[in-house]
C-alpha angles and dihedrals in degrees: 000000000000121000120220145095101269126085117270134187090253098051103034134016093191123076118198127211089247089061092053099045116092115241111270121227117179114198096174136048091225112107118202112235117235121250090252091056092048093048092046091050093049093048094049091047091051092048091049092049091051089066093053136077131192120222115200128193098024109139113247121253132136116317091253091052090046090054092047091050092049092049090048091052090050092049095047102037105023132049094241140076107204122203105240130166125201093234089063095054133075142160117253121230133012123308110254116187092198094055113093098198119079120244119256118266118228113207119191119203128196093240141025089238093064092050092047090050091058094041093051090058098039093099089066089073093073089059093051121131089227106084093206092055093042095051106029112028119079130173117202140165119267102254130186115244090259093049091047091053092050092047090050092051091049091052090050091052091048091052091049091051091050091049090050091053090047094237096121128057106213092210094058121068112243093246095060125076119236110242117217119219 
């Protein structure tokens, strides 16, 4: 018979889970989340982002004035009047006095349907009679950093394909027509 502390065939016919598990030594306080937790977090983040839109190019004022300006733009240039409250809007990023471009405005809606309604009409802004709105104001979906990177790469590929076909002059912005001499 073997001497020792572990179970052997001679001393015990039952093996417990504790005997089979390797000893655990935790050297860090960081606990890895389970796959279920990661998937749940990603799904809830995606669902939350679907109810948001990002408005770029809107001059910075108080949050209430930002909301009023956004609603006015929607009423005048889009076929919708979204219900937005100032407590569900905020500017993204830190305020930098030296930066000349305004920070992006995050607008949170109560439902995904309201956000999709505004997003579906956002392209109408580039055809606006107001040159400031047509050239400076953009409404986009709230994308995660990974989704934003993928969307940027897709836009780059689309531009490259258009350049290869000769349908896009790289010196002229896409919203201006090329005038022939």
